[in-house]
BAKOL-623332 format. One record per residue (C-alpha): x, y, z. Coordinates in pm, whole numbers, padded with zeros to 5 digits, always signed. Layout:
XYZ/...
***
This chain:
+08452-10684+01137/+08263-10574+01444/+08419-10639+01787/+08268-10672+02137/+08448-10460+02395/+08606-10671+02675/+08742-10567+03017/+08898-10845+03227/+08887-10638+03557/+08568-10678+03767/+08371-10348+03802/+08127-10440+04091/+08247-10395+04450/+08102-10428+04803/+07817-10188+04900/+07712-10056+05243/+07330-10104+05230/+07126-10224+05527/+06876-10507+05539/+06515-10397+05471/+06255-10478+05740/+05928-10657+05649/+05621-10419+05586/+05240-10457+05518/+05060-10215+05259/+04707-10181+05417/+04447-09929+05244/+04278-09663+05467/+03938-09791+05358/+04010-10101+05569/+03981-09882+05881/+03658-09669+05771/+03854-09396+05596/+03642-09418+05281/+03327-09339+05475/+03478-09038+05636/+03614-08919+05306/+03268-08960+05145/+03101-08766+05422/+03359-08491+05387/+03299-08473+05008/+02923-08462+05057/+02953-08158+05279/+03161-07983+05024/+02903-08067+04752/+02617-07943+04967/+02801-07623+05045/+02865-07561+04672/+02502-07632+04584/+02380-07376+04839/+02614-07117+04707/+02497-07187+04353/+02130-07159+04450/+02189-06832+04629/+02383-06695+04333/+02109-06799+04096/+01841-06638+04316/+02039-06318+04324/+02074-06327+03946/+01701-06382+03903/+01618-06092+04135/+01865-05873+03950/+01690-05956+03623/+01351-05878+03778/+01481-05546+03910/+01625-05455+03572/+01302-05549+03392/+01091-05348+03636/+01322-05046+03612/+01337-05058+03232/+00960-05092+03202/+00910-04795+03434/+01171-04596+03241/+00994-04675+02913/+00663-04558+03055/+00829-04243+03181/+00984-04171+02842/+00641-04202+02673/+00467-03988+02933/+00747-03728+02931/+00724-03718+02552/+00354-03635+02572/+00420-03358+02823/+00691-03220+02597/+00465-03230+02291/+00191-03046+02480/+00438-02787+02602/+00588-02741+02255/+00243-02648+02126/+00244-02339+02348/+00351-02018+02176/+00482-01683+02292/+00399-01578+02645/+00202-01897+02707/+00523-02099+02655/+00717-01871+02889/+00453-01891+03161/+00412-02266+03114/+00780-02361+03153/+00789-02392+03534/+00469-02602+03549/+00612-02816+03268/+00931-02888+03466/+00735-02961+03782/+00508-03201+03596/+00812-03394+03470/+00948-03420+03824/+00615-03522+03974/+00566-03783+03703/+00911-03936+03769/+00855-03950+04146/+00513-04108+04097/+00655-04385+03878/+00952-04436+04110/+00719-04483+04405/+00546-04775+04236/+00868-04981+04206/+00909-05288+04433/+01251-05228+04596/+01539-04988+04633/+01752-05169+04373/+01483-05116+04106/+01452-04755+04213/+01827-04701+04182/+01825-04851+03833/+01519-04635+03740/+01690-04325+03878/+01992-04377+03659/+01789-04389+03338/+01494-04159+03421/+01711-03874+03546/+01886-03874+03214/+01552-03870+03027/+01414-03594+03249/+01729-03385+03205/+01715-03402+02827/+01343-03324+02821/+01381-03025+03053/+01672-02898+02843/+01462-02920+02526/+01176-02743+02701/+01411-02467+02813/+01521-02418+02453/+01156-02387+02341/+01080-02144+02624/+01378-01929+02532/+01284-01913+02162/+00923-01839+02241/+01020-01575+02495/+01229-01410+02227/+00941-01429+01980/+00703-01292+02243/+00924-00996+02321/+00988-00923+01953/+00616-00952+01881/+00532-00714+02164/+00792-00470+02037/+00660-00492+01681/+00305-00439+01807/+00426-00132+01995/+00569+00014+01674/+00242-00060+01490/+00049+00114+01768/+00271+00419+01718/+00184+00413+01347/-00187+00397+01430/-00150+00690+01666/+00021+00885+01390/-00258+00788+01150/-00518+00923+01394/-00339+01252+01460/-00137+01328+01146/-00124+01699+01217/+00013+01665+01572/+00388+01728+01539/+00466+01656+01906/+00286+01320+01899/+00469+01232+01580/+00815+01312+01723/+00747+01120+02043/+00622+00827+01842/+00933+00821+01623/+01158+00831+01932/+00964+00548+02098/+00978+00336+01781/+01354+00393+01747/+01402+00283+02110/+01205-00036+02044/+01428-00121+01748/+01759-00039+01917/+01693-00171+02268/+01467-00469+02203/+01454-00597+01848/+01821-00557+01756/+01968-00736+02065/+01721-01024+02043/+01778-01073+01671/+02154-01029+01696/+02167-00757+01431/+02488-00587+01339/+02515-00210+01403/+02479-00152+01029/+02156-00348+01001/+02020-00182+01313/+02069+00159+01155/+01893+00046+00837/+01593-00088+01031/+01574+00233+01236/+01566+00445+00921/+01311+00216+00757/+01087+00240+01065/+01105+00620+01061/+01033+00621+00687/+00731+00398+00735/+00588+00620+01010/+00646+00930+00799/+00468+00771+00504/+00174+00678+00727/+00151+01031+00865/+00167+01203+00525/-00086+00969+00363/-00328+01027+00650/-00279+01404+00638/-00346+01401+00263/-00706+01294+00324/-00798+01631+00470/-00500+01858+00396/-00343+01744+00068/-00144+02064+00014/+00012+02045+00362/+00083+01676+00301/+00259+01760-00025/+00484+02013+00152/+00560+01768+00433/+00649+01501+00178/+00891+01731-00002/+01052+01844+00327/+01120+01482+00429/+01219+01337+00094/+01572+01251+00218/+01437+01081+00531/+01228+00827+00340/+01308+00508+00155/+01242+00529-00217/+00947+00286-00218/+00783+00467+00076/+00828+00801-00098/+00688+00677-00430/+00387+00515-00268/+00310+00821-00054/+00365+01063-00340/+00102+00879-00546/-00150+00903-00259/-00082+01275-00218/-00107+01339-00592/-00440+01156-00611/-00577+01361-00321/-00445+01685-00467/-00610+01607-00799/-00934+01500-00634/-00957+01806-00410/-00845+02039-00688/-01100+01892-00927/-01376+01930-00668/-01281+02291-00605/-01281+02377-00976/-01613+02196-01032/-01774+02378-00739/-01643+02712-00866/-01757+02688-01227/-02090+02517-01156/-02231+02788-00930/-02517+02845-00957/-02573+02475-01027/-02789+02351-01309/-02802+02678-01504/-02524+02617-01757/-02494+02360-02039/-02248+02077-01980/-02014+02177-02262/-01988+02530-02128/-01894+02390-01788/-01634+02158-01943/-01472+02443-02137/-01450+02659-01826/-01308+02366-01625/-01041+02297-01888/-00921+02658-01867/-00904+02642-01488/-00717+02311-01488/-00466+02444-01741/-00396+02750-01526/-00354+02545-01206/-00142+02257-01342/-00053+02308-01710/+00168+01996-01734/-00045+01756-01532/-00270+01594-01793/-00401+01346-01537/-00526+01639-01328/-00710+01769-01637/-00884+01429-01664/-00975+01443-01294/-01133+01785-01344/-01332+01675-01650/-01454+01358-01474/-01557+01557-01169/-01749+01819-01369/-01938+01550-01563/-02009+01357-01244/-02139+01663-01060/-02349+01771-01357/-02510+01429-01401/-02559+01381-01031/-02730+01716-00994/-02942+01641-01297/-03040+01295-01171/-03115+01411-00818/-03316+01704-00951/-03516+01472-01177/-03597+01242-00885/-03679+01542-00669/-03905+01689-00938/-04092+01360-00971/-04142+01340-00594/-04255+01704-00581/-04499+01660-00868/-04653+01357-00698/-04705+01570-00384/-04858+01861-00580/-05085+01640-00788/-05207+01464-00477/-05284+01803-00322/-05465+01929-00632/-05717+01643-00618/-05785+01678-00249/-05483+01538-00067/-05534+01353+00260/-05818+01574+00390/-06024+01552+00069/-06059+01931+00036/-06022+02056-00320/-05790+02363-00333/-05900+02651-00555/-05608+02887-00491/-05236+02866-00439/-05279+02960-00072/-05513+02668-00013/-05284+02430-00202/-04970+02527-00008/-05135+02548+00334/-04973+02211+00405/-04598+02254+00476/-04500+01947+00271/-04694+02071-00031/-04545+02418+00013/-04187+02284+00004/-04269+02078-00304/-04424+02381-00479/-04120+02602-00408/-03887+02340-00555/-04071+02328-00892/-03960+02531-01192/-04178+02817-01317/-04309+02631-01623/-04438+02341-01412/-04588+02581-01161/-04782+02758-01438/-04934+02429-01553/-05059+02362-01200/-05196+02715-01166/-05425+02632-01459/-05551+02331-01265/-05622+02555-00965/-05819+02788-01194/-06028+02492-01309/-06085+02392-00948/-06207+02746-00874/-06479+02708-01139/-06623+02421-00940/-06618+02047-00976/-06678+01904-01321/-07017+01740-01351/-07048+01385-01477/-07167+01379-01837/-07174+01106-02096/-06855+01240-02258/-06680+01279-01924/-06774+00928-01819/-06650+00795-02152/-06313+00971-02110/-06283+00849-01750/-06353+00490-01847/-06111+00518-02136/-05833+00630-01900/-05900+00338-01665/-05890+00103-01961/-05565+00263-02073/-05418+00198-01726/-05477-00173-01783/-05401-00213-02153/-05142+00060-02211/-05004+00163-01869/-04706+00332-02031/-04932+00579-02215/-05142+00616-01901/-04839+00730-01698/-04755+00989-01963/-05106+01141-01941/-05155+01463-01740/-05467+01367-01548/-05479+01679-01331/-05520+01909-01631/-05815+01717-01776/-06180+01815-01736/-06281+01537-01501/-06462+01532-01166/-06227+01555-00868/-06319+01209-00750/-06211+01071-01089/-05889+01271-01091/-05806+01159-00739/-05854+00794-00831/-05650+00820-01151/-05365+01017-00990/-05339+00760-00710/-05322+00486-00974/-05033+00667-01145/-04846+00715-00816/-04878+00345-00732/-04756+00244-01076/-04443+00458-01033/-04374+00348-00676/-04147+00051-00755/-03931-00024-01058/-04074-00372-01104/-04427-00225-01088/-04368+00050-01341/-04549-00063-01660/-04289+00111-01874/-04025-00106-01709/-04243-00416-01736/-04271-00356-02109/-03895-00308-02134/-03830-00626-01931/-04058-00818-02166/-03857-00699-02465/-03523-00779-02295/-03627-01111-02141/-03440-01337-02391/-03126-01129-02342/-03158-01141-01962/-03217-01517-01958/-02907-01567-02172/-02709-01350-01929/-02843-01542-01628/-03025-01240-01483/-03349-01387-01350/-03539-01343-01021/-03536-01720-00965/-03154-01729-00977/-03045-01405-00808/-03320-01168-00691/-03081-00899-00572/-02900-00887-00906/-03229-00893-01101/-03385-00604-00907/-03063-00405-00937/-03088-00437-01314/-03459-00344-01307/-03382-00028-01108/-03107+00076-01348/-03339+00007-01644/-03615+00222-01493/-03371+00513-01460/-03259+00471-01821/-03622+00461-01943/-03713+00768-01734/-03414+00962-01866/-03496+00868-02223/-03861+00972-02183/-03764+01304-02024/-03503+01386-02286/-03693+01277-02594/-04051+01354-02484/-04168+01011-02594/-04171+00650-02487/-03867+00446-02605/-03922+00203-02890/-03829-00165-02873/-03507-00084-03057/-03425+00188-02804/-03488-00054-02516/-03261-00315-02674/-02989-00050-02690/-03043+00038-02321/-03026-00327-02217/-02707-00388-02415/-02546-00083-02260/-02639-00182-01905/-02498-00532-01964/-02179-00405-02130/-01882-00501-01912/-01665-00223-01775/-01336-00228-01585/-01404-00217-01212/-01255+00093-01041/-00893+00000-00963/-00917+00079-00594/-01199-00176-00550/-01090-00473-00760/-00824-00400-01020/-00818-00590-01352/-01174-00724-01313/-01474-00645-01534/-01835-00591-01429/-02157-00504-01617/-02245-00134-01605/-02546-00189-01378/-02331-00376-01123/-02017-00161-01115/-01961-00097-00741/-01958+00258-00613/-01604+00379-00530/-01570+00518-00178/-01511+00882-00288/-01821+00878-00513/-02025+00714-00238/-01939+00994+00003/-02015+01260-00260/-02356+01109-00338/-02450+01055+00026/-02351+01410+00123/-02544+01578-00159/-02764+01848+00002/-03055+01750-00223/-03121+01448+00002/-03153+01657+00317/-03391+01894+00140/-03616+01594+00077/-03567+01470+00433/-03413+01146+00306/-03113+00951+00433/-03007+00764+00118/-02975+00387+00142/-02695+00191-00025/-02941+00088-00296/-03031+00451-00369/-02663+00548-00379/-02595+00259-00618/-02879+00369-00849/-02756+00728-00860/-02403+00611-00937/-02521+00365-01206/-02735+00634-01371/-02441+00873-01367/-02207+00607-01510/-02457+00524-01784/-02490+00888-01885/-02117+00936-01869/-02047+00639-02094/-02326+00691-02345/-02415+01059-02312/-02775+00983-02219/-03019+00760-02404/-03058+00859-02768/-03351+00740-02981/-03289+00455-03221/-02914+00450-03150/-02723+00125-03158/-02514+00065-02842/-02158+00171-02894/-01895-00059-02747/-01716+00155-02486/-01343+00144-02430/-01244+00003-02090/-01088+00252-01856/
***
């Protein structure tokens, strides 16, 4: 069972503790201490409030400074961006020259915006951000200036090389100029273009060789225009110095010139004296010459044949035009000319220098026919009789109702009074003056009108094209009449119209792979020069216009394609060349 511990010996003894004195616990508030303590606390509160207000004012000012600085920095970034965009639009030398002003504008813009800020703190904040923006913008501008400076220098160097090529083109026979030009071009490549482009030594050598090859090709092609045989020799001597494509291109130019010049020389040789040999005889002689000069070059043989045919037709066409002009002059002189005096002898007829030149240019057969007219004049003027009046009136009626037949009538050889002859001859001359006024052409146009409308060849749509066709048609009608001694039938005119409208391949040097109607085929430059330089023009005192050159070329092309106008022959579809 549980037990309670028990100790019979007392455990408490005497203690040495003094007697406590009496005391009174009085609070400090009883003596005004609370008031003092309150006053002391209020001071501390007021001091803390002041500090807080000051701190808050500083914070507000700091925010204002930051806002002002950031706003100014934003404006600066926008304005600097515009300056940079404007500067970036500059190219080449303009960018190089504009770099310093560009940098100064960025600096001036930053200082201007900085000066508008309210205090130094805002300015310091603006400086920190704007200097960074300005630095990046200037750096980007410097990069653009450097790239454009490089492009400018390379462009100037390339232009220098092109100028050297032009100089070579102008003076292809000047060996000293050529060598100096090659040396200058090589220096441009090695000292300017290669360093700026960072080319390797191997690429630099390739570009140098290509530049030399290009200049050589330019020189040889230019020389071939006037000295094709010298150009051929120069090409062969420098074969190893040229790139393959440059050599092939230049060789073709030289070959074309050689063939053209050779063909012209052969044509000039076999056709002298001109106009006195049949075409086939000339072609046979030309074929023999071409075979002896270049037996393996079949293209050269074609050049020679084309040139002989062209020269033959051109001479024939020019002579026909010249004969017509001369006959108009003689017939005008036979009926009194400008002074009204009727010549009765050859001396009186050719007293005028113009009439004399026209007379000398006529063939003997035509001259004999006019001598008969002079003999009639010597017998005195034909009196008006009833029969003469009837014939005169019939001719005037024919001029209105059948102008084609009227133009084919030899008025000067008829027994009519001189006044009547003069009037009728002047009517014929006026009728022949313009293609659209020639009654033979008007008749032909009437027959071809449905065909022309279908082809869109009308004066209301394209006058220039319409009159070009009319001129070509007049030449075809004139050739037909001269060759066949009669006016073409409606069927013949339909054949002429179809042939003139037949599309042909345009000469490759003008517009390759395109097709054009015969009457509109443009004149190639070599043919244009040949036609313009024909001495027959100068004999007539005429400087041929482009329209006249075009008509001669079209007439020649027509005759070449169709062998002249044949009566009642259907148009043969030509093969494109």
